[in-house]
N, C-alpha and C positions, 0 to 999 in steps of 0.2 A: 504493499500499500504506500502511496505517496503522501508523506505528512507535511511537506513544505516545498516551496520552491525559491531559489535565489538566482536571479538572472537579469536580463535586460528586457525592458518593457518594449515590445515591438508595436503593439497597437492596443487602443481602448475604444470599444464600440459604444454608442449611445445606450445600449441596454446592459452596460456594466460587464461586458465580456472582455477580459484581459487575454493578450497572447504574450507569454513570457518564454523568452529563449534561454535555454539552459544548455551549454555545450553543444550548440548547434541545432538543438531540437526545440521547436516551438510548441509550448503546452497552452491549450485554450482552457481558460479558467473563468467560471462564471462567479462573479462577486456581488456583494451589495453595492449600492451606490456609494456609501460611505468608504468602503474599502477601495472601490475604483478611483475615487477622487483623491484618496491618500496615496495611490500608486505613483503619482506624478506624471510627468510628460513622457511620451514615447521616446526612447533612447536613454532614459534613466535606469539606474540599477533599482530593482524592486525585490522585496521579500515578502512572501505570503504564506501563512499557515494554510494547509489544504485539507479537505476532506474528500477522499476518493471513494466514490460510489461506483460499484460494478453491477450492471444489469445484463440481462440476457442479450440485449440488442445494442449496448453501449457502455462505455465508461466515462464517467463525468468527474471533473475536478470542481470543487467549489473553494474560493479563496477568501481568507479573512486577515484583517490587519493584526488581530490579537488571538491569543489562545482562548480567551474568554469568549470572544465572538464565535470561534469554531466550536467549543464545547456546547455553547447555547444552541447553535445550529444543530448539532448532532442530538441534543436533548429534545428539540423540536420535532425532528424526523422520526424519533422514537415514539411520539405521541400518535394515537390512532387517528388516521385520516389527514395527517400532516406530511405532505411530501416536500422534496427539496425546493420546489418553486414557491409553495406557500411559506416555508421556513424563510427563504431569502426575503419575501415580501414582508414578513413580520419583523425581520431584522432591518429592513429598509425604513420601517416606521419607528421602531423602538430599539434603542441600543440594549444590550444585555442587562444593565442595572435598571433602566425603565422597565423592561419586560418582567423582571424579577419583582419590582414593587408592585406592578399591576397584578401579578399572580398572588402575591403575599396579602394583598388588600381586596381580592376578589373584584377587581375593576373591570367588569365586563365591557363598559363603554370605551375603555382604552384599547381593548383588543378589537373592538368592532371599528376602530379607525383604520384597521388593515383592510384593503380592498378584497372583497370575497369572503370576509368573516362576518357572519351574522350572529345574533344574540345566542342561538342555540349551539352553534359552533364554538363560540367564545366560552360558554358555559362548560362545555365538554373539555375544552383546552385547559381552562382553569383548573378543573379537578384533576386531569392527568399530569399537568405540569408541576403541580405542588409536590409530587413525589420524584420528580426528575430534575428540578432546578435547585440550587443551593440558595434558599430564600433568605432575606434579611430578617432579623428580629425586628418587629414593629412595635414601637412604643405604645404602651397603653395610654389612653387620654387621661390628663391629670384629675385627681379627685377634687371635687369642690367641698373643702372643710371636712372631708371624710364622712359626710352625711348623705351623699347621693344615694337614693334607693335604687336597688337592683330592679330591672325590669321583671314584671311579673310574668309567669309562664304563658298566660293568655295573650298578654301584650306582645311577647316575643313571637308567638305563632301568628299573631295578626300582622306583625312586620314582615314575617317570612312569607305569608300568603300575599301581601301587597308586593314584595320583591319579585316572586315568581310570576304573578300576574304581569308585572312590567316587563319580564323577560320573554312574554308570549306563551307561557304554558297555559294549557286549557283548564277549565274549571275542574273537570274530573281528575286530570293528572294531579293538579294541586291537592284536592281533597284526599286522593288516595295516599300521596306521599305524607301529608301532614298526619294522616290517622296512623302512619306507621312510625312516626318519629318518637324517640324517647322524651321523656319529661325533662324539660330544661328551661332556664329562664335567660339564656344567652342566645339572642337572635342570630348573631354571627356564626356561632357553632351550629345552630339548627339549620341555618341556610346551607352551610358548606355540606351538612349531611343530607339535605334534601337535593342538593345538586349532584352529589355523588350518585344518589339513588336513581335519580331521574336520568343520569347519563349511563347508568348500567355498570358503574364502576364498583367493585367489591371494596 
């Protein structure tokens, strides 16, 4: 497998394909717009980390400026329904840190900024990527004089119902998943559990 290339940049196409010449051999490398811009002008020396994907009908090289970007790409293509093209589209919109923050905070709207990603696809990706990405620890909101009451279980379920409705789930889907959820007063935990069940993730 080819893990990196160092050579001379021969060309860069508008769709962020690089041709990198190494010892007389020109390698075609598909990159994100961010990586392609960082590669410099044709004729300059370039180094890219690569992910080498072998299929029955082709071998493809995908190039990245940093190891973090390559690892994030490989985590993305390991998720159900995410191929290399969509993974590059995601990284064209969100850098690795931004993507990790979106996943850690269940930010469906951020993922929906990616062309071709709708609410249901975004929800499924959030669930799957939680176990694939090294997510940051998110700080809890500060307490107000230590006396803020916890949400009641019924309030938490109402919040989850509203969130699922906003994501486009049907009434019967929402009713069924809410009936199956454990008792808890943390709306965030209940929502994550509901999304896992709706996405069919164990």
